[in-house]
C-alpha positions as CSV (number, residue, x, y, z in Angstrom):
1,X,0.0,0.0,0.0
2,X,1.2,3.5,-0.8
3,X,2.4,5.6,2.2
4,X,-0.1,8.4,1.6
5,X,-3.0,5.9,1.4
6,X,-1.9,4.2,4.6
7,X,-1.7,7.4,6.5
8,X,-5.3,8.1,5.4
9,X,-6.7,4.6,6.0
10,X,-5.1,4.4,9.4
11,X,-6.6,7.9,10.2
12,X,-3.3,9.4,11.1
13,X,-4.2,12.3,8.7
14,X,-7.7,13.3,7.6
15,X,-7.2,13.5,3.9
16,X,-4.9,11.7,1.4
17,X,-4.0,15.1,-0.2
18,X,-2.8,16.2,3.2
19,X,-0.7,13.1,3.5
20,X,0.8,13.8,0.0
21,X,1.6,17.4,1.0
22,X,3.4,16.2,4.2
23,X,5.5,13.8,2.0
24,X,6.2,16.6,-0.5
25,X,7.4,18.8,2.4
26,X,9.7,16.0,3.6
27,X,7.8,15.8,6.9
28,X,7.4,12.0,6.7
29,X,10.2,9.4,7.1
30,X,10.1,5.7,6.8
31,X,12.8,3.7,8.5
32,X,14.8,6.9,8.9
33,X,14.7,8.0,5.3
34,X,12.6,10.8,3.8
35,X,9.7,9.1,2.0
36,X,7.6,10.1,-1.0
37,X,3.9,9.6,-1.1
38,X,4.1,6.6,-3.4
39,X,6.5,4.6,-1.4
40,X,5.2,1.1,-0.5
41,X,4.9,0.4,3.2
42,X,4.9,-2.9,5.0
43,X,4.3,-4.3,8.4
44,X,7.3,-3.5,10.7
45,X,8.2,-0.2,9.0
46,X,8.9,2.7,11.3
47,X,7.2,5.9,10.3
48,X,7.7,9.4,11.7
49,X,5.3,12.2,10.8
50,X,6.1,15.8,11.6
51,X,3.2,18.3,12.0
52,X,3.2,21.8,13.3
53,X,2.7,20.7,16.9
54,X,4.3,17.3,17.2
55,X,6.4,14.6,15.7
56,X,4.7,11.2,15.8
57,X,6.8,8.1,15.8
58,X,4.9,4.8,15.0
59,X,5.5,1.3,13.9
60,X,3.2,-0.3,11.3
61,X,1.6,-3.5,12.6
62,X,-0.6,-4.4,9.6
63,X,-1.3,-3.1,6.1
64,X,-4.9,-3.6,5.0
65,X,-5.7,-4.5,1.4
66,X,-8.5,-1.9,1.5
67,X,-10.2,0.5,3.8
68,X,-11.0,-0.4,7.4
69,X,-13.6,0.6,9.9
70,X,-12.8,3.5,12.2
71,X,-12.8,1.3,15.2
72,X,-10.1,-1.0,13.6
73,X,-7.9,1.8,12.3
74,X,-5.9,2.1,15.5
75,X,-4.9,-1.6,15.3
76,X,-2.9,-0.9,12.2
77,X,-0.1,0.8,14.0
78,X,1.6,1.3,17.4
79,X,2.6,4.8,18.6
80,X,6.2,4.6,19.9
81,X,6.4,8.2,21.1
82,X,5.1,11.7,20.5
83,X,7.5,14.7,20.6
84,X,6.4,18.3,20.8
85,X,7.8,20.5,18.0
86,X,8.7,24.2,18.2
87,X,6.6,26.1,15.7
88,X,9.5,27.1,13.4
89,X,7.9,25.2,10.6
């Protein structure tokens, strides 16, 4: 599954276009490398997403073949840590 689609399906971001913009701004890394929106993600990958307020570090536990229910979205990843970010962005 594409990175931008995973971020949307897992409900980490609200819209896929927002996920694509974050990737274009180099605010998303996968396994420590800056990732483009079309990068394939797999279970076990470590993803970091930087927003204006925080940097979210998570590990992908499962990649669905299609959309999932809202209640099941949180089971797709595990949050490792959340770091506050200064608003220099």
